[in-house]
C-alpha positions as CSV (number, residue, x, y, z in Angstrom):
1,M,-27.2,-59.5,18.8
2,K,-27.7,-56.0,17.4
3,G,-27.9,-54.6,20.9
4,K,-24.5,-56.2,21.8
5,I,-23.0,-54.8,18.6
6,L,-24.3,-51.4,19.3
7,F,-23.1,-51.5,22.9
8,T,-19.6,-52.7,21.7
9,M,-19.5,-49.8,19.2
10,I,-20.5,-47.2,21.9
11,A,-17.9,-48.7,24.3
12,A,-15.2,-48.5,21.6
13,S,-16.1,-44.9,20.8
14,V,-16.0,-43.9,24.5
15,L,-12.6,-45.7,24.9
16,A,-11.2,-44.0,21.8
17,V,-12.2,-40.5,23.1
18,T,-10.8,-41.4,26.5
19,L,-7.5,-42.5,25.0
20,I,-7.3,-39.3,22.9
21,F,-7.9,-37.2,26.0
22,Y,-5.4,-39.2,28.0
23,F,-2.6,-38.8,25.4
24,L,-3.3,-35.2,24.9
25,Y,-3.8,-34.0,28.5
26,V,-2.3,-36.6,30.7
27,A,0.3,-38.8,29.1
28,V,1.9,-36.0,27.0
29,P,4.7,-34.3,28.9
30,P,3.8,-30.9,30.3
31,G,4.4,-28.1,27.9
32,Q,3.8,-30.1,24.7
33,V,0.0,-29.9,24.5
34,Q,-2.2,-28.1,27.0
35,G,-5.7,-26.9,26.1
36,K,-6.0,-26.1,22.4
37,Y,-2.4,-25.4,21.5
38,G,1.1,-26.8,21.5
39,I,4.6,-25.4,21.3
40,Q,7.4,-26.4,19.1
41,I,11.0,-25.5,18.3
42,A,10.8,-23.2,15.3
43,F,14.5,-23.6,14.1
44,S,15.8,-26.9,15.2
45,Q,19.4,-26.3,14.1
46,L,19.8,-23.0,15.9
47,T,20.7,-22.3,19.5
48,F,21.4,-19.0,21.2
49,S,23.0,-17.8,24.4
50,N,20.6,-16.0,26.8
51,P,18.3,-14.8,24.1
52,V,16.2,-11.9,25.3
53,G,14.7,-10.5,22.1
54,I,13.7,-11.5,18.6
55,C,12.5,-9.3,15.7
56,S,12.6,-8.6,12.0
57,A,14.0,-5.5,10.3
58,G,10.9,-5.0,8.1
59,D,13.0,-4.6,5.0
60,G,11.7,-7.5,3.0
61,S,14.7,-9.7,3.6
62,N,12.8,-12.2,5.7
63,S,15.6,-12.2,8.3
64,L,15.2,-12.6,12.0
65,F,17.5,-11.0,14.6
66,V,18.1,-12.5,18.0
67,V,19.4,-10.4,20.9
68,E,21.8,-12.2,23.2
69,Q,21.9,-10.6,26.7
70,A,25.7,-10.6,26.9
71,G,25.9,-8.1,24.0
72,T,25.6,-9.9,20.7
73,I,22.9,-9.7,18.0
74,R,22.7,-12.6,15.6
75,V,20.8,-12.9,12.3
76,F,19.5,-15.7,10.2
77,Q,17.0,-16.4,7.5
78,N,13.4,-17.1,8.7
79,A,13.2,-20.7,7.4
80,A,12.6,-23.8,9.5
81,D,15.7,-25.4,8.0
82,A,18.0,-22.5,8.8
83,A,21.4,-24.1,9.5
84,A,23.3,-21.3,11.0
85,S,23.2,-17.7,12.3
86,T,25.8,-15.0,11.9
87,V,26.9,-12.2,14.2
88,F,25.2,-8.9,13.2
89,L,26.6,-6.8,16.1
90,D,29.0,-7.6,19.0
91,I,29.3,-5.0,21.7
92,T,30.1,-7.4,24.6
93,D,33.1,-5.3,25.5
94,R,30.9,-2.4,26.5
95,V,27.8,-4.2,27.9
96,L,27.4,-4.8,31.6
97,F,26.0,-8.4,31.6
98,S,24.9,-9.5,35.1
99,G,21.5,-10.6,36.4
100,E,18.9,-8.3,34.8
101,Q,21.5,-6.1,33.0
102,G,22.9,-6.5,29.6
103,L,21.9,-5.9,26.0
104,L,18.1,-5.7,26.4
105,G,16.4,-4.2,23.4
106,L,16.6,-3.7,19.6
107,A,14.5,-1.7,17.1
108,F,15.0,-1.1,13.4
109,H,14.3,2.4,12.0
110,P,11.2,2.5,9.8
111,N,13.5,3.4,6.9
112,F,16.1,0.8,7.7
113,S,16.2,-0.6,4.1
114,S,17.5,2.8,2.9
115,N,19.4,4.3,5.9
116,G,20.6,1.1,7.7
117,Y,19.8,2.6,11.1
118,F,18.9,0.4,14.1
119,Y,18.7,1.2,17.8
120,V,19.7,-0.8,20.9
121,D,19.2,-0.5,24.7
122,Y,22.0,-1.8,26.9
123,V,23.5,-1.3,30.3
124,E,27.0,0.1,30.6
125,P,29.2,0.2,33.7
126,N,31.3,2.9,35.4
127,P,28.9,4.5,36.1
128,T,26.0,2.1,35.7
129,R,23.6,3.5,33.2
130,T,21.2,2.6,30.4
131,V,22.4,3.6,27.0
132,I,20.1,4.1,24.0
133,A,22.3,4.1,20.9
134,R,22.0,4.1,17.2
135,Y,24.2,1.9,14.9
136,K,24.4,1.6,11.2
137,T,24.9,-1.4,8.9
138,L,28.1,-1.9,6.9
139,A,28.0,-0.5,3.4
140,G,26.4,-3.0,1.1
141,N,25.8,-5.6,3.9
142,P,22.4,-5.4,5.7
143,N,23.4,-8.5,7.8
144,G,26.5,-6.8,9.3
145,A,26.7,-3.8,11.6
146,D,29.4,-1.2,11.9
147,K,30.4,-1.3,15.5
148,A,32.3,2.0,15.2
149,S,29.1,3.8,14.0
150,E,27.6,4.0,17.5
151,F,25.8,7.3,18.1
152,V,24.5,7.7,21.7
153,I,20.9,9.0,21.7
154,L,20.3,9.1,25.5
155,E,21.8,7.8,28.8
156,I,20.0,7.3,32.0
157,A,21.8,6.7,35.3
158,Q,20.8,3.5,37.1
159,P,20.7,3.3,40.9
160,F,20.3,-0.5,41.4
161,P,21.1,-3.6,39.3
162,N,17.5,-4.6,38.5
163,H,14.3,-3.2,36.8
164,K,15.9,-1.9,33.7
165,G,13.0,-2.3,31.2
166,G,14.8,-2.5,27.9
167,Q,12.1,-2.6,25.2
168,L,12.5,-0.3,22.1
169,A,9.9,0.0,19.4
170,F,8.9,2.5,16.7
171,G,5.3,3.5,17.0
172,P,2.9,4.0,14.0
173,D,3.7,7.7,14.5
174,G,7.4,7.1,13.6
175,Y,8.7,8.0,17.0
176,L,10.9,5.8,19.1
177,Y,9.3,4.4,22.3
178,I,11.6,3.4,25.2
179,G,10.6,1.3,28.2
180,L,12.4,2.0,31.5
181,G,11.9,0.3,34.8
182,D,11.8,2.1,38.2
183,G,15.6,1.7,38.7
184,G,15.4,-1.3,40.9
185,S,15.8,-2.6,44.5
186,G,12.3,-3.6,45.7
187,G,9.1,-1.6,46.1
188,D,10.6,1.5,44.3
189,P,12.3,3.0,47.4
190,L,13.3,6.1,45.4
191,G,9.7,6.7,44.3
192,N,10.7,6.9,40.6
193,G,7.5,5.5,39.2
194,Q,5.5,8.5,40.3
195,N,8.3,11.1,39.9
196,R,8.0,12.9,36.6
197,L,11.3,14.7,37.2
198,T,13.1,11.4,36.3
199,L,12.9,9.1,33.3
200,L,12.9,5.9,35.4
201,G,9.6,4.0,35.7
202,K,8.3,5.5,32.4
203,I,7.5,4.9,28.7
204,L,9.4,7.6,26.8
205,R,8.7,8.9,23.3
206,V,11.4,10.7,21.3
207,D,12.0,11.8,17.8
208,V,15.3,10.4,16.6
209,N,15.0,12.1,13.2
210,S,15.0,15.7,14.5
211,P,17.6,16.4,17.2
212,S,16.9,19.7,19.1
213,S,18.0,21.8,22.0
214,G,21.4,20.3,22.1
215,R,20.1,16.7,22.4
216,N,20.6,13.9,20.0
217,Y,16.9,13.5,19.7
218,G,13.8,15.8,19.6
219,I,10.7,16.0,21.7
220,P,7.5,15.4,19.8
221,A,5.3,18.5,20.1
222,D,2.3,16.6,21.4
223,N,4.2,14.7,24.2
224,P,2.0,15.2,27.3
225,F,4.5,17.3,29.4
226,V,5.9,19.6,26.7
227,G,6.3,23.1,28.0
228,N,5.3,22.3,31.6
229,A,6.6,24.7,34.3
230,L,7.2,22.0,36.9
231,G,10.4,20.5,35.5
232,Y,8.7,17.3,34.4
233,R,10.7,15.4,31.8
234,E,9.3,16.2,28.4
235,E,10.4,12.8,27.0
236,I,7.7,11.1,29.1
237,F,4.8,9.5,27.2
238,A,3.3,7.7,30.2
239,Y,4.4,6.9,33.8
240,G,3.8,4.8,36.9
241,F,5.5,1.6,35.7
242,R,7.6,-0.9,37.8
243,N,9.3,-2.8,35.0
244,P,7.8,-2.7,31.6
245,W,10.1,-5.4,30.3
246,R,8.3,-5.9,27.0
247,F,5.7,-3.8,25.1
248,S,4.4,-3.8,21.5
249,F,2.1,-2.0,19.1
250,D,-0.9,-3.7,17.6
251,S,-0.1,-3.6,13.9
252,A,-3.8,-3.2,13.0
253,T,-5.0,-0.7,15.6
254,G,-1.8,1.0,16.8
255,K,-2.7,0.4,20.5
256,L,0.3,0.1,22.8
257,W,0.3,-3.0,24.9
258,V,2.6,-3.2,28.0
259,G,3.4,-6.2,30.2
260,D,4.5,-4.6,33.6
261,V,6.3,-7.1,35.8
262,G,4.9,-7.1,39.4
263,Q,6.3,-7.0,42.9
264,D,4.7,-9.4,45.5
265,Q,1.3,-10.4,44.1
266,I,0.3,-9.2,40.7
267,E,1.4,-9.3,37.1
268,E,-0.4,-6.8,34.9
269,I,-1.2,-5.9,31.3
270,D,-1.8,-2.3,30.4
271,V,-3.1,-0.6,27.2
272,V,-1.1,2.6,27.5
273,E,-2.3,6.0,26.4
274,K,-0.5,9.3,26.3
275,G,0.0,11.2,29.6
276,K,-1.7,8.6,31.9
277,N,-0.5,7.3,35.2
278,Y,-0.4,3.5,35.5
279,G,-0.1,3.4,39.3
280,W,3.2,2.0,40.5
281,N,4.1,2.2,43.4
282,I,0.8,3.4,44.8
283,M,-0.8,0.4,43.2
284,E,0.3,-3.1,42.2
285,G,-2.2,-3.9,39.5
286,T,-5.6,-3.3,41.1
287,L,-4.2,-3.7,44.6
288,H,-3.2,-0.9,46.9
289,Y,0.6,-1.1,47.5
290,K,1.8,2.1,49.2
291,G,0.3,5.3,50.4
292,G,-0.6,7.9,47.8
293,N,-3.5,9.4,46.0
294,Q,-5.3,6.8,43.9
295,T,-7.4,9.3,42.0
296,G,-7.0,9.2,38.3
297,L,-4.8,6.1,38.2
298,E,-5.2,3.8,35.3
299,L,-5.9,0.1,36.2
300,P,-4.7,-2.8,34.1
301,V,-6.9,-4.3,31.4
302,Y,-5.9,-7.7,32.9
303,E,-3.9,-9.1,35.7
304,Y,-3.0,-12.5,37.3
305,N,-1.7,-13.5,40.6
306,H,1.5,-15.4,41.6
307,S,-0.2,-18.7,41.7
308,L,0.0,-18.6,37.9
309,G,3.4,-17.1,37.4
310,Y,5.6,-14.3,38.8
311,A,7.1,-12.3,35.9
312,I,5.0,-11.4,32.9
313,I,6.5,-11.4,29.4
314,G,4.6,-9.0,27.3
315,G,3.7,-10.2,23.9
316,Y,1.8,-9.2,20.7
317,V,-1.7,-8.9,19.4
318,Y,-1.6,-11.8,16.9
319,R,-2.2,-10.7,13.3
320,G,-0.7,-13.8,11.5
321,S,-2.4,-16.4,9.4
322,A,-1.1,-19.7,10.8
323,L,-3.4,-19.7,13.9
324,P,-6.6,-18.0,12.7
325,Q,-8.5,-18.6,15.9
326,L,-6.0,-16.4,17.8
327,R,-6.2,-13.5,15.4
328,G,-6.9,-10.2,17.3
329,A,-5.9,-11.7,20.7
330,Y,-3.0,-10.5,22.8
331,V,-0.6,-13.4,23.3
332,Y,1.7,-13.2,26.2
333,G,3.5,-15.4,28.7
334,D,5.2,-15.7,32.1
335,Y,8.9,-16.2,32.8
336,G,8.4,-18.1,36.0
337,S,5.7,-20.6,35.1
338,G,6.2,-20.9,31.4
339,R,2.5,-20.5,30.8
340,I,1.3,-18.8,27.6
341,W,-2.1,-17.2,27.3
342,A,-4.3,-15.3,24.8
343,L,-6.3,-12.3,26.0
344,A,-9.3,-11.8,23.6
345,A,-10.8,-8.5,22.8
346,N,-13.9,-9.4,24.9
347,G,-11.6,-9.9,28.0
348,T,-11.6,-13.7,28.0
349,N,-8.2,-15.0,28.9
350,T,-7.4,-18.5,27.6
351,L,-4.5,-20.7,28.6
352,L,-2.9,-21.8,25.4
353,V,-0.1,-24.0,26.7
354,N,1.9,-24.6,29.9
355,S,5.3,-24.8,28.3
356,N,7.6,-25.2,31.3
357,L,10.0,-23.0,29.5
358,T,11.9,-20.0,30.9
359,I,10.3,-17.6,28.5
360,S,12.3,-14.3,28.1
361,S,10.6,-12.5,25.1
362,F,8.3,-12.7,22.1
363,G,8.8,-11.4,18.6
364,I,7.1,-11.1,15.2
365,G,8.6,-12.0,11.9
366,E,7.9,-10.2,8.6
367,N,5.2,-12.9,8.0
368,K,3.4,-11.5,11.1
369,E,3.9,-14.9,12.8
370,L,4.7,-15.0,16.5
371,Y,7.9,-16.4,18.0
372,G,9.2,-16.8,21.5
373,C,12.7,-16.9,23.1
374,A,13.5,-19.1,26.1
375,F,16.6,-19.5,28.2
376,D,17.3,-23.0,26.9
377,G,18.6,-21.1,23.9
378,K,15.8,-22.1,21.5
379,I,13.2,-20.1,19.5
380,Y,9.7,-21.4,19.6
381,S,6.4,-21.1,17.8
382,L,2.8,-22.1,18.7
383,S,1.0,-24.9,17.0
384,A,-2.6,-26.2,16.9
385,P,-2.4,-30.0,16.8
386,A,-4.7,-31.4,14.1
387,I,-5.7,-34.4,16.3
388,L,-7.6,-32.0,18.6
389,G,-10.1,-31.5,15.8
390,L,-11.4,-35.0,16.6
391,L,-12.5,-33.6,20.0
392,S,-13.8,-30.2,19.0
393,S,-13.5,-27.8,16.1
394,T,-14.4,-24.9,18.5
395,P,-11.7,-23.5,20.9
396,K,-12.7,-23.9,24.6
397,A,-11.7,-20.8,26.5
398,I,-10.1,-21.4,29.9
399,N,-10.7,-18.3,31.9
400,G,-7.6,-16.8,33.5
401,S,-7.4,-15.3,36.9
402,A,-7.8,-11.6,37.6
403,C,-7.5,-11.9,41.3
404,P,-4.9,-11.0,43.9
405,G,-0.9,-13.7,45.6
406,A,4.9,-15.0,45.9
407,T,8.1,-13.4,45.7
408,L,9.6,-12.6,42.4
409,L,12.6,-14.6,41.2
410,Q,15.8,-13.0,42.5
411,Q,17.8,-13.2,39.3
412,T,15.9,-12.7,36.1
413,P,16.7,-10.3,33.2
414,H,13.5,-8.4,33.9
415,R,12.4,-8.7,37.5
């Protein structure tokens, strides 16, 4: 009798674990729970149009700003029950919105709370060019911008309608960093990635506080090509990029993490340092792409092939408190597959969730928590379902692929 009871208890336990596994990994629709984490809508009452960026101003207001590709920035309070957003800036009349072009980047000055300055990256037509411009908030209204206050910092001619980059960020050194793609087409036909006479295919670093030499910005004295006799652009911080759509600084270490969108086979993550060459278009990730001297090229810290996705969306090193098991890991995703991963300091890459979302960007709030934009118009956050604790209290790493394999989507905002 005792044996039958024991057998029944064991069978019931096995069945319970099997059911839990089934509902978590089989029955639950893809993108809800995969591996250790889930994904959820962060602000259920808010929807945006083609959101391509999300960030905070760092001014203690607890506001979040969403960049809409057509030329609008909207603002709202970072609260789950936020009922509405308002227009912060509308420059749709001057933005070229088509395919990968539009309003692509936003960064707030480190002293935004006192000077009201913020910076945008957008594409303007006739002629087609990238514009880096400063705006100022309205007097007494940090949630409203003065459209007439535009002060153009820099303009870069664009030869094709894709590969614009678009990320702006102030580094821990107080300088403004600007990400520019190789100018477009396919395979970098103009050789811009390796050409230091042009700003395309580069990460730039400029001093917006100290204009000099007739420019609306200054060149930091320790930029790698300052004073060169070869005509190399002194704004360049690092080069050899195809389309560094999104990059970020680790708030704890200051390291610069770049997600560089690939061509035919590889998506790559680079930790970028001053003056170094990250390979495009001689290399695509660790693969040889085109003829050229490979000596001294910097290889990615991680890469994945096109069986897992085809347009990397660079993220952030997580320093929040809601997901302590991710602290210190670089969280990033893929536009094409919707997968979101975490790359740990030891090089282990873990699939967090297969969201099936068309992810366009990640951002950090003042609370250091991570958010993501998708082209369904929603803002998302990650979650760790409590029920998974019944299975294991220790995260199981799912190793990512770092091997070479598809053709990039023809119309994305960051191809």
